[in-house]
C-alpha positions in Angstrom: -236.4 117.6 197.7 -238.0 118.0 194.5 -241.0 118.4 192.6 -241.8 122.0 193.1 -240.5 123.7 189.9 -240.5 127.4 190.1 -240.5 129.6 187.0 -238.1 132.5 187.2 -239.4 135.8 186.0 -236.1 136.5 184.4 -235.5 133.1 182.8 -232.6 134.3 180.7 -230.6 135.4 183.6 -228.3 132.6 184.8 -226.4 134.4 187.5 -226.7 137.8 189.2 -224.1 139.5 191.3 -225.7 141.5 194.0 -223.5 144.5 195.0 -222.0 144.8 198.4 -224.3 147.6 199.6 -227.1 146.5 202.0 -230.6 147.5 201.2 -231.7 150.7 202.9 -235.0 148.9 203.8 -233.2 146.9 206.5 -234.7 147.6 209.9 -232.2 148.5 212.6 -231.9 145.9 215.3 -234.5 143.6 213.7 -232.8 140.8 215.7 -231.6 141.2 219.3 -229.7 139.0 221.7 -231.8 137.3 224.4 -229.1 135.4 226.1 -225.5 134.1 225.8 -224.2 131.0 227.4 -220.4 130.5 227.7 -218.7 127.4 229.0 -215.3 126.4 227.8 -215.7 122.8 229.0 -219.2 121.9 227.9 -218.9 124.0 224.7 -215.4 123.2 223.6 -215.3 124.8 220.1 -219.0 124.3 219.5 -219.8 123.4 216.0 -223.4 122.5 215.1 -226.7 122.8 216.9 -229.9 120.9 216.6 -233.2 121.2 218.6 -235.8 118.8 220.0 -238.5 120.2 222.2 -236.9 122.3 224.9 -233.5 120.9 224.3 -230.5 121.9 222.2 -227.8 119.5 221.3 -224.3 121.0 220.6 -221.2 119.0 219.6 -217.8 120.6 220.0 -214.7 120.1 217.9 -212.5 119.8 220.9 -214.2 116.7 222.2 -217.5 117.9 223.8 -221.2 117.3 223.5 -223.7 119.4 225.5 -227.4 119.1 226.1 -228.9 122.6 226.8 -232.2 123.4 228.4 -233.7 126.2 226.2 -237.3 126.2 227.7 -236.6 129.8 228.9 -234.7 131.5 226.0 -233.6 134.2 228.4 -231.9 131.7 230.7 -230.5 128.6 228.9 -228.7 126.1 231.1 -226.5 123.0 230.5 -228.3 119.9 231.6 -225.5 117.5 230.8 -222.2 117.5 228.9 -219.2 115.4 228.2 -215.7 116.6 227.3 -213.6 113.6 226.6 -210.2 113.1 225.1 -211.1 109.9 223.1 -211.4 108.7 219.6 -215.2 108.7 219.7 -215.3 112.4 220.7 -212.3 113.7 218.7 -213.5 116.4 216.3 -217.1 116.1 217.2 -218.9 118.3 214.7 -222.4 117.3 213.8 -225.5 115.6 215.3 -228.5 114.0 213.7 -231.5 113.5 216.0 -234.2 110.8 215.7 -235.5 110.8 219.3 -234.9 109.0 221.6 -231.6 108.6 219.7 -228.9 110.9 218.7 -226.2 110.1 216.0 -223.0 112.0 216.6 -220.5 112.5 213.8 -216.9 112.9 214.9 -213.8 110.9 213.8 -216.2 108.0 214.3 -219.9 107.4 213.9 -221.7 107.2 217.3 -225.2 106.1 218.4 -226.4 107.6 221.7 -229.6 107.0 223.7 -230.9 110.4 224.9 -234.2 109.2 226.3 -233.0 110.5 229.6 -231.2 113.8 228.8 -229.6 113.9 232.2 -228.0 110.5 231.6 -227.3 109.9 227.9 -225.8 106.5 227.1 -223.3 105.8 224.3 -224.6 102.7 222.5 -222.2 102.0 219.7 -219.2 103.6 218.0 -218.2 102.6 214.5 -214.7 103.3 213.2 -213.1 102.9 209.8 -210.5 105.6 209.1 -210.2 107.4 206.8 -213.6 106.4 205.3 -215.3 107.3 208.5 -213.5 110.4 209.7 -214.1 114.1 210.4 -217.8 113.8 209.7 -219.1 117.3 209.1 -222.6 116.8 207.8 -225.3 114.0 207.8 -228.6 113.4 206.2 -231.1 110.6 206.9 -233.1 108.8 204.2 -235.4 106.2 205.8 -233.3 103.6 207.5 -230.1 105.0 206.1 -227.8 107.8 207.2 -225.2 109.3 204.7 -222.3 111.1 206.3 -220.0 113.6 204.6 -216.5 113.3 205.9 -213.6 115.7 205.3 -211.3 113.0 204.2 -213.2 112.7 200.9 -215.7 109.9 201.7 -219.5 109.6 201.9 -220.1 106.9 204.4 -223.4 105.0 204.8 -225.0 103.4 207.8 -228.2 101.4 208.3 -229.9 102.7 211.4 -233.1 100.7 211.4 -231.9 99.4 214.8 -230.5 102.6 216.4 -228.9 100.7 219.2 -226.9 98.7 216.8 -226.3 100.7 213.5 -224.6 98.9 210.7 -221.8 100.3 208.5 -222.6 99.6 204.8 -219.5 101.1 203.2 -218.3 104.4 201.8 -218.2 106.2 198.4 -214.8 107.6 197.6 -215.8 111.1 196.3 -212.2 112.3 196.4 -210.8 109.6 194.1 -213.9 109.4 191.9 -214.9 113.0 191.5 -212.2 115.3 192.9 -214.4 116.0 195.9 -211.5 116.1 198.3 -213.1 117.7 201.4 -216.9 117.0 201.5 -218.4 119.3 204.2 -222.2 119.1 204.0 -225.0 117.2 202.4 -228.7 117.4 201.7 -231.2 115.3 199.7 -234.0 115.9 197.2 -236.1 114.3 194.5 -239.6 112.8 194.4 -238.3 109.8 196.3 -235.3 111.6 197.8 -233.2 109.8 195.2 -230.6 112.5 194.9 -228.0 114.0 197.3 -226.2 117.3 196.9 -222.7 117.6 198.4 -220.5 120.7 198.8 -216.6 120.7 198.9 -214.8 123.8 200.0 -211.5 122.6 198.5 -209.6 123.4 201.7 -210.8 126.9 201.8 -208.4 128.1 199.2 -205.4 127.0 201.2 -204.2 125.1 198.2 -205.5 127.7 195.6 -208.2 125.3 194.3 -211.8 126.1 193.3 -214.7 124.7 195.3 -217.2 122.1 194.1 -220.8 121.2 194.2 -221.9 117.7 193.2 -225.2 115.8 192.8 -225.4 112.1 193.1 -228.1 109.5 192.3 -228.3 107.3 195.3 -231.7 105.5 194.9 -233.7 104.0 192.1 -235.9 106.9 190.7 -238.8 104.5 190.0 -238.9 102.3 193.0 -237.0 104.5 195.5 -234.9 101.6 196.5 -231.6 102.7 198.1 -228.6 101.8 196.1 -225.3 100.3 197.4 -222.5 102.8 197.2 -220.9 100.9 194.3 -223.9 101.9 192.1 -224.0 105.5 193.0 -223.8 107.9 190.0 -222.4 111.4 189.7 -225.2 113.2 187.9 -223.7 116.7 187.7 -221.0 118.9 189.1 -220.1 122.6 189.1 -216.7 124.0 190.0 -215.5 127.6 190.5 -213.6 130.1 192.6 -216.9 131.7 193.5 -217.5 128.4 195.3 -214.4 128.6 197.4 -215.1 127.5 200.9 -218.6 126.2 200.2 -219.4 124.3 203.4 -223.2 124.4 204.0 -226.1 123.4 201.8 -229.8 123.5 202.4 -232.3 122.5 199.7 -235.6 124.3 199.4 -238.1 123.2 196.7 -236.2 122.9 193.4 -233.3 125.2 194.5 -230.3 124.8 196.9 -228.9 127.5 199.1 -225.1 127.2 199.6 -222.8 129.2 201.8 -219.1 129.3 202.0 -216.1 131.4 203.2 -213.1 132.0 201.0 -210.9 131.5 204.0 -207.8 133.3 202.9 -207.1 136.1 202.6 -209.5 137.1 205.4 -210.3 140.4 203.8 -212.1 138.6 200.9 -215.7 137.9 201.8 -217.6 134.7 201.3 -220.8 134.1 199.3 -224.4 133.0 199.5 -225.0 131.1 196.3 -228.4 129.9 195.0 -228.5 127.0 192.5 -231.4 125.7 190.4 -231.5 121.9 190.8 -234.8 121.3 189.0 -232.9 119.4 186.5 -230.3 117.4 188.5 -228.2 116.8 185.5 -227.9 120.4 184.7 -227.7 122.4 187.9 -226.9 126.1 187.5 -226.2 129.1 189.6 -229.0 131.6 189.7 -227.6 134.2 192.1 -224.5 135.1 194.1 -224.7 137.3 197.1 -221.5 138.5 198.8 -221.5 138.5 202.6 -220.5 141.6 204.6 -218.4 139.8 207.2 -214.8 139.0 206.2 -215.1 135.6 208.0 -217.4 132.8 207.0 -220.2 132.1 206.4 -220.1 128.8 208.2 -223.7 128.6 209.3 -226.9 128.3 207.2 -230.5 127.3 207.7 -233.4 127.9 205.4 -236.9 128.5 206.9 -239.8 129.3 204.7 -238.6 131.8 202.2 -235.5 133.1 204.1 -232.0 132.0 204.6 -230.4 132.7 207.9 -226.6 132.9 207.6 -223.9 133.0 210.3 -220.5 134.5 209.5 -217.8 135.8 211.8 -219.7 138.1 214.2 -222.6 138.6 211.8 -226.0 137.1 211.4 -227.7 137.8 208.1 -231.2 137.2 206.8 -231.7 136.8 203.1 -235.0 136.8 201.3 -234.9 133.9 198.8 -238.5 134.0 197.7 -237.1 134.8 194.2 -234.0 132.6 193.9 -232.9 134.8 191.0 -233.0 138.0 193.1 -232.1 137.4 196.8 -232.3 140.4 199.0 -230.8 141.2 202.4 -233.4 141.8 205.0 -231.1 142.1 208.0 -227.3 142.1 208.4 -226.1 142.8 211.9 -223.1 142.1 214.1 -223.4 140.5 217.6 -220.2 141.0 219.5 -221.7 139.9 222.8 -222.3 136.4 221.4 -219.2 136.4 219.2 -216.5 138.5 220.8 -213.8 136.8 218.8 -214.7 137.9 215.3 -212.5 135.5 213.3 -214.4 132.5 211.9 -216.6 132.5 215.0 -220.3 132.2 214.3 -220.6 128.6 213.1 -224.1 127.2 213.0 -227.7 128.3 213.6 -231.2 126.9 213.8 -234.5 128.9 213.5 -237.6 128.1 215.4 -240.7 130.1 216.3 -239.1 133.5 216.0 -235.8 132.6 217.7 -232.3 131.8 216.3 -230.1 129.4 218.2 -226.4 129.9 217.3 -222.9 128.6 218.2 -219.7 130.6 218.6 -216.9 128.2 217.8 -214.0 130.4 219.1 -215.9 131.9 222.0 -217.2 128.7 223.6 -220.6 130.3 223.3 -224.2 129.5 222.6 -226.5 132.4 221.9 -230.3 132.8 221.5 -231.6 135.7 219.4 -235.1 137.0 219.0 -236.5 138.2 215.7 -238.6 141.4 215.8 -239.0 142.2 212.1 -242.5 141.2 211.0 -241.5 140.7 207.4 -238.8 138.2 208.4 -241.2 136.4 210.7 -243.8 136.2 208.0 -241.4 134.9 205.4 -239.9 132.4 207.8 -243.2 131.0 208.8 -244.8 130.7 205.4 -247.3 127.9 206.2 -247.8 126.8 202.6 -244.1 126.7 202.0 -243.4 124.8 205.2 -246.1 122.3 204.4 -244.5 121.8 200.9 -241.1 121.2 202.5 -242.6 118.7 205.0 -244.3 116.8 202.2 -241.2 116.4 200.0 -238.5 115.9 202.6 
């Protein structure tokens, strides 16, 4: 995303560490649990969540995919699910929806017809390990999907014919750029000619710093998509403050990034904001420690707020000034996440509700936001219109 260049009031400040204390202005119980759905078979280590209409689509790392009816937030129900010990379902982690089709990222790339949510049909499975493996994040640019895989590759598919997607190859980010464990991806630019990729560096298990990289993947003038052999690393930042970075969401000319430090668990993760207005010189603008010792593993930006999921905690961060992020809410939800270790994993915001997954609890929760300030910031119409225009 691009184009919108915000001028920081404090332009000389390149990074600000916000202390661990949470603002006293936070309203108690600004977000409450509406319902929790638990199903160890249908929600087998649930990872991501995406919404279309009254349906939520949730893949599970232990081989599951569930379609959940969310028409009544107080009473969600599973319409259909699969739990399959197969290559195509192994390590199912992320979904990308282009109704009536769903693309599932697992240890393979899968195309699924969801026109009848009671009877989904697997159309095609593409395999090419390790280049297509452990897909953890996907983004669509026109007829192309780029998938970030945890074996170090960015694989590319042409989905102009969703029933018969074509594999176009993979960029070896591990070998070329020391991006050994790509976890998530987003795109930006006037023609969406750039992608931003985060690498948690195995969550400090090997004592290595995390990475964030920006690639040019399309011609800036024509917007023509480039073959992977012509992709260019435009800029990269590395640091131990980026340990465990596993989610990225671009808003305007900034990127919000979250990551857990992983080990030791008593060290918290971070929310990091990065100025990407000049893709060749991205820079951190703020770093905000999280309160939960686990995570964060979930992130979604809506309007001018970032919703962050970590451990047993859902946090809301005001990012209207990317140089001075402020906590608006920071609460634990043990009913949704009874297992606090690395549990809350992904979340989506829509119309005053949050839809979240609990990876270790086989759970799916729906939360309602009551705080008027959060609702106002999350539904900023001008801001949402800008995002729609430039995505």
